[in-house]
N, C-alpha and C positions, 0 to 999 in steps of 0.2 A: 575510761582510761584512768590510771593511777597518777598520772602527771609526772611520774619519775622518768625522766628522759635518760636513756642509756646512750652512752657514747657510740656513735656510728663510725664504723671503720670505713674509710674511703675505699671505693672500688679499685681493685688493682688495675694497673694500666695494661692494655692489650685487649685481645679479643676473648680470652678465656675467663669467664666469670662463673663462680659457683654460688648458687642461691640456696640458702638453707630451707629445708622443707618445713612448712608451717605446722604440720600435724605430727611430727615425729623427728627422731634423731636420725642422722645419716644423710647422705647426699642422694638425690634421685638417680635412678639407673640411667646411665648414659645411653643415648640412642646408638644403634650400630653405626660404625663409621665415624663417630665423633672423636676428635683429637683429645688425648689425655693431657690435662693441665700439668705444667711443670711443677707447681707447688700449690698446695691447698692452704689458703689463709686460715689462721686459728680463729675460731669463733666460740662464743659462749654457748652452752647448751640452751636450747629454747625454753622459755618459760611461758606462763599463761599470759604474759604481756603481749601487746599488739606486735605482730611481726614487723620487722623493719620494712620500710618502703623500698620497693625494687629500684635500683638505680636507673637513671635515664639512659645509661649506655646500653646499647644493643648487645645482647649476648651473642656469642658465636653460633652460627648455624652449623649443624653437623653436615659434613660432606656426604651426600648420598646420591646414588644413581637414580634418576627418575626425571619426571617432568619438572621444569623450573616453576618455582612458586609453591611447591608442596613441602611441608615441613617434615613429614615422615617418609621414609623410603617405602617403595612398594613391597608388599610381601612376596616372598620367593614363590615362583610358579610351582604348582603341584605337578608331580610327575604324571606324564600321560598314561592313561589306562592302557593296559596291554590289549591288542586286538583279539577278538574272539577267535578261537581256532576254526580254520576253514573246514567245512564239511566236505567229505569226499563224495563225488557224484557216483551214483549207482550205475554200473555199465548197462544193466538191463533197462533201467529207466531211460538212459541216453539213447539206446537203440530203439526203444519204443517211441520216443519223441521224434527221432529221425524218420521212422517208418510213417508215423502219422503226418509229418510234414510233407513227405513225398506224396502220400495219398491226397492230401489237401491241394498240393500244387497240381497234380494230375486232374483232379476234379475241377479245379479252377480253369485249367487250360481247355478242358472239354466244354465247359460252360461258355467260355469266351468264343470258342470255335462255333458252337451251335448258335450262339447269339449273332455272330457275324454272318453265318449262312442265312439265318432268319431275316436279318436286316437286308442282305443282298436280294433275297427272294421277294421281300416286301417292296423293295424299290425297283424291281425289274419291270420291264415292259411286258405287255401281254404276248407279243411275238417271242420274246426271250423265254417266257415261261412255257409257251407251247413247244418251242424247240427243245428245252430241257426235258420236258415231259416225253417228247418223242424219242429223245436219246435214251432216257431211262427205260421206255417200253422196248426199244430195240435191244438194249442190253439184257433186259429180262428175258426176251424171247430167245436170244442166243444162249443164255444160261440154261433155260429150260430145254433147249435142244441138246445141249451137252449132257444134261442130267438124263434125258431120255436115252441118248446113245450109250451112256455108261450103264444104265439099268438094263438095256437090251443086251449089251455084252456080258454083263454079270449073269443075266438069266440064261444065256446060251452056254456060258461056262458052267453054270450050276446044273444044267440039264445033263443027266447021266448018259442019255442017248447020243447027244451031239457034242459032248465035252471033248472027246479026243479029236474029232474032226475039226472043231472050231479052234482048238489049241494048235493043231497042225497047220491050219490055214493061216493063223496069225503068225506062227513062226516062219512060214514060207514068205509071207509078205514082208516081214522085217528083214529077212535074209536078202531079199531082192533089193530093198531100199539101201541096206548097208553095202551090197555089192555095187550098186550104181555110184554111191558116194566114194567108195574105195577104188572104183575103176576096174573091178574084176569081172564085170559082165557088161555086154553091150546095152545101150539105151537108145530110145527113140522118143521124139516129142517135138513140140514147137520150139523154135529158136532162131538162130541167125548164122550166117556164114560171113566172117570178116576177113578180108584180104589186105595185108599190109605190104606195099611195094617200097623197096629201098634201093633206088638206083645209085644213091650217093654213099651207100653203106654207112649210114649215120644212125641206124636204129641200135640202141644200146641194150644191155641187160636190164637196166632200170625201166626202160620203156616197155619191155615184154612183161616184167613183173607188175608194173602199174596197170597194164591192160588186164592181166589175170585178176588182180585185186578189184579193179573197178567192175569187171563182169560178175565176180562173186558177190560184191556188194549190191549189185542190181538184181540179184536173184538167180544167177546161173547155178544150176545143179550139177552139171558135169560138162567137160569140154575136152577137146584134143587139139594139138597144134602140130601140123605137118605129120600126122599119123602117130603122135606120141600122146598117150593119155595123161592128163594132168590130174594129180591126186593131192592129198594133204601134205605129202612130203616131197613134192616136186621142187627141183632145184634148177635154176637158169644160170648158166655160166658162159664163159667165152668173151670174145671181143667183137666189136661191130664188124659185120661181114663174116663172122665165124662163130655164131651163137650155138649153144647146145642146151638141150633139155634132158635132164637125168642122164647125161653122158651121150645122148644121141644128137648128132649134128643136124641142124635145120638150116635151110637156105631160103633166100628171098625169091619170090614173094611168100610171106608167111601166111598160112591159112589157119584160121581159128574156126572150129565148128563147135557151137555152144548150144546147149539146151536150157531154155528158160523163157522168161517173158521177153519177146522180141522188142516191144516198145520200150520197156524199162531199160534194157541193155543198150539199145541204140541211143537213147537219151543220155545215159551215163557216159558213153564214149564221146559224145559231142559237147559236153559241158565246157565252158570257157576255161582255158588253161589245162584241159584234160588231155587224153591220149591223142585224139585226132588232131587238135590244133598243134600239139607239140611235135608230132611226127611230120605234119604238113610244113611246119616252120623249118624243118631240117632238110627239106627237099623231097620228102617221101609223099606217099598218098595212101588213103585208107578207103576201102569200099565195103559197105555193109549191106547185106541182102537178107532182110527178114524172110522167114519161111514158116509155113504151117507145120512142117515136119522135117526134121533133120535126123541123121543117123550118126551116132557116135559109137564106132565099132572097135576102136583101138582099145587094147586091154593092158592092164598093168599086172605084173606078176605079184602074187600074194606074198608079202613079206612074212617070214617066220620070225616071231619074237625071240630074241636071245635071252632076255632077262625076265620078261613079264610072263605070268602064267595065270590061268583062271583061278578065282577064289572059290573053293568048294564049301567054304564055311566050316571046315573041320578045325 
């Protein structure tokens, strides 16, 4: 030190203090956000002498946004990078992925089902396995019989000598079956005769329709009621005591002649809440007589279609 003491300028009052830079002229760059001092005190240019001692007064801290206790503000956030452009999905690849997914799901379902069957068979008892095997054997026998019948019919139709005769016989058999169902030809076979007595005139149209439907559901192939053949377009109308079938009046006792399985049809008539209990509850009575052979000889006129015509394939 030279020992030459320079007069020291007392620090200005207030919070703003400017400290000369020890290695050059000029004031240090103010940090962003710092308040600009009102007046800058004059000072002599710095020399090689020892820089003056910093005053004990605390310099003003610049106001900056950030966490407390940090002297410098946080640098500005860099702009976010632009997201990469979205790649467009190839429709062909999407369709291929969908098909593969469906195939995988189908294979998984089949595998699960097979595994379930294997587990069921593995845990079944010996009696159950024997029963399942017998059922499969019976089903196989029926299928083999059907295959043999179809092959025999094919061979007969393929034979030039009997082709016309076989085709004619098949056509005649089908015509008879259709005639029986339509009611255009008489029919004979096992069945029953059911007589409904109605002294109170309580039998309604719904009761007759229910009887027809129950008989058909039990396997009735054809029937007639008081001499009127019942067909697919049969209509039951009228009031109790004055019922009509296809416009023909019928009177009590009502006689049903039906061809079909006698046991099945009799059971269907006597089910709880069925035809027989309902008519009996209204004061009427029902008599059913099964028979090995009954005759249905009432005929229906063949309706001529007004709008429909055969399709010739032209």
